[in-house]
C-alpha positions in Angstrom: -132.7 56.6 -38.7 -129.3 55.9 -37.2 -126.6 53.9 -39.0 -127.5 53.2 -42.6 -127.3 49.4 -43.1 -127.4 49.4 -46.9 -124.9 46.8 -48.2 -124.8 45.0 -44.8 -125.9 41.5 -43.9 -128.6 40.8 -41.3 -128.2 37.5 -39.5 -131.3 36.2 -37.7 -130.7 35.6 -34.0 -131.0 32.0 -32.8 -133.9 33.3 -30.6 -135.9 34.2 -33.7 -138.2 31.2 -34.1 -141.7 30.7 -35.8 -141.0 33.5 -38.3 -140.5 33.7 -42.0 -137.0 34.9 -41.1 -136.0 32.0 -38.8 -132.3 31.0 -39.6 -132.0 33.6 -42.4 -129.3 35.9 -43.7 -130.6 39.0 -45.4 -128.7 41.4 -47.6 -129.9 45.0 -47.1 -130.3 46.4 -50.6 -131.7 49.8 -49.8 -132.4 51.9 -46.7 -133.8 55.4 -46.9 -136.6 57.6 -45.7 -139.2 55.1 -47.1 -137.9 52.1 -45.1 -135.5 49.2 -45.5 -135.6 46.5 -48.2 -133.5 43.4 -48.5 -133.3 39.9 -49.9 -133.1 36.6 -48.0 -129.9 34.9 -49.3 -130.6 31.4 -48.0 -134.1 30.4 -49.0 -134.0 28.4 -52.2 -136.9 28.9 -54.5 -139.0 26.1 -56.0 -139.3 25.2 -59.7 -141.9 27.9 -60.3 -139.3 30.7 -60.1 -137.1 28.8 -62.6 -140.1 28.7 -65.0 -140.7 32.5 -64.6 -136.9 33.0 -65.2 -137.1 30.9 -68.4 -140.0 33.0 -69.6 -138.5 36.4 -68.7 -135.0 35.7 -70.0 -135.6 33.1 -72.8 -132.9 31.1 -71.1 -133.0 27.9 -69.2 -129.4 28.1 -68.1 -129.2 28.3 -64.4 -127.4 27.1 -61.4 -129.9 25.7 -58.9 -128.2 27.7 -56.1 -129.0 30.9 -57.9 -132.8 30.9 -57.3 -134.0 32.3 -53.9 -137.1 33.6 -52.3 -136.1 37.1 -51.2 -138.7 37.5 -48.6 -142.4 37.4 -47.7 -143.3 40.6 -49.6 -144.3 40.3 -53.2 -142.3 41.9 -56.0 -140.8 41.4 -59.4 -138.2 38.8 -60.4 -134.8 40.5 -59.8 -131.2 39.7 -59.8 -128.4 40.5 -57.5 -125.1 40.6 -59.4 -121.6 42.2 -59.8 -122.0 43.8 -63.3 -122.2 47.5 -62.9 -123.1 47.8 -66.6 -126.3 45.9 -66.1 -127.3 47.6 -62.8 -130.5 49.5 -62.0 -129.6 49.9 -58.3 -126.3 50.0 -56.5 -126.2 48.1 -53.2 -122.5 48.6 -52.7 -119.5 49.3 -55.0 -119.4 45.6 -55.8 -123.1 44.6 -55.7 -126.0 45.6 -58.0 -129.7 44.8 -58.6 -131.5 44.5 -61.9 -135.2 43.7 -62.7 -135.6 44.7 -66.3 -136.2 41.7 -68.6 -133.5 42.7 -71.0 -130.8 43.1 -68.3 -131.9 39.8 -66.7 -131.6 38.1 -70.1 -128.1 39.5 -70.5 -127.1 38.2 -67.1 -128.3 34.8 -68.1 -126.2 34.8 -71.2 -122.9 35.9 -69.7 -120.7 33.4 -67.9 -118.3 35.7 -66.1 -120.0 37.1 -63.0 -122.0 35.2 -60.4 -125.6 36.2 -59.8 -128.6 35.2 -57.8 -132.3 35.5 -58.9 -135.0 36.4 -56.4 -138.7 36.6 -56.1 -140.1 38.5 -53.2 -138.6 41.1 -50.9 -138.0 41.6 -47.2 -139.1 45.0 -45.9 -139.3 47.1 -42.7 -140.9 50.4 -42.2 -138.8 53.3 -40.9 -137.5 52.6 -37.4 -138.8 49.0 -37.4 -135.5 47.3 -38.2 -133.5 49.4 -35.8 -136.0 48.4 -33.1 -135.6 44.7 -33.9 -131.8 45.1 -33.9 -131.9 46.8 -30.5 -134.1 43.9 -29.2 -131.5 41.3 -30.4 -133.6 39.9 -33.2 -130.9 40.6 -35.8 -127.1 40.9 -35.8 -125.6 43.0 -38.6 -122.2 42.8 -40.3 -120.5 44.1 -43.4 -121.3 42.1 -46.6 -118.9 39.5 -47.8 -119.2 38.4 -51.5 -118.6 34.7 -50.5 -121.8 34.9 -48.3 -123.8 36.5 -51.1 -122.8 34.2 -53.9 -121.5 31.1 -52.1 -123.2 28.0 -50.9 -126.6 28.7 -49.3 -127.3 25.4 -47.4 -125.3 26.4 -44.2 -125.1 30.1 -44.8 -126.9 31.0 -41.6 -124.6 28.9 -39.4 -121.5 30.1 -41.3 -122.6 33.7 -40.9 -123.4 33.4 -37.3 -120.0 31.9 -36.5 -118.3 34.6 -38.6 -120.2 37.3 -36.7 -119.3 35.8 -33.4 -115.6 35.7 -34.3 -115.8 39.4 -35.4 -117.4 40.4 -32.1 -114.7 38.5 -30.2 -111.9 40.1 -32.2 -113.4 43.6 -31.6 -113.6 42.9 -27.9 -109.9 41.8 -27.9 -108.9 44.9 -29.8 -110.7 47.2 -27.4 -109.1 45.4 -24.4 -105.6 45.9 -26.0 -106.4 49.5 -26.8 -107.7 50.4 -23.3 -105.7 47.9 -21.3 -107.1 45.1 -19.4 -109.1 45.9 -16.2 -106.5 44.4 -13.9 -103.8 46.8 -15.2 -105.9 50.0 -14.6 
């Protein structure tokens, strides 16, 4: 495994079509010797996840933007949030994951910190994601909390533009650092 992508965002390439990941933005929650696991941030869930949430937490309080399908793999209902106190897994210093019913219930009752609720995971076996990145299927970039907890409707388009601007800025910095070709 080369660079560890935990805590980074994957942005699906525009060339990725006819896939469960078409026009998605995925947060990499964990990457280790077992593989890579993440959550799709911009696939809203239907009412069935809200009903599971109500049953698990005993709370019907929710923001409709908060419920997402994390990917095509099955898994428990889990939350991505900013409360270290309620965490079971640290994604980054500012992002945490919880799946225990008691912790999910506490998240539902608090009004301070934003959270997203997911059903399903995205996963890659060891080496698979790196291969897909090398083939141009995915772009990766550091996580931005606005992308994680903000509006989901145009998240893919926003993230793609943000990534493109970052690539351009990096190219300009390199050209300033090494001098333009015509000056060498």
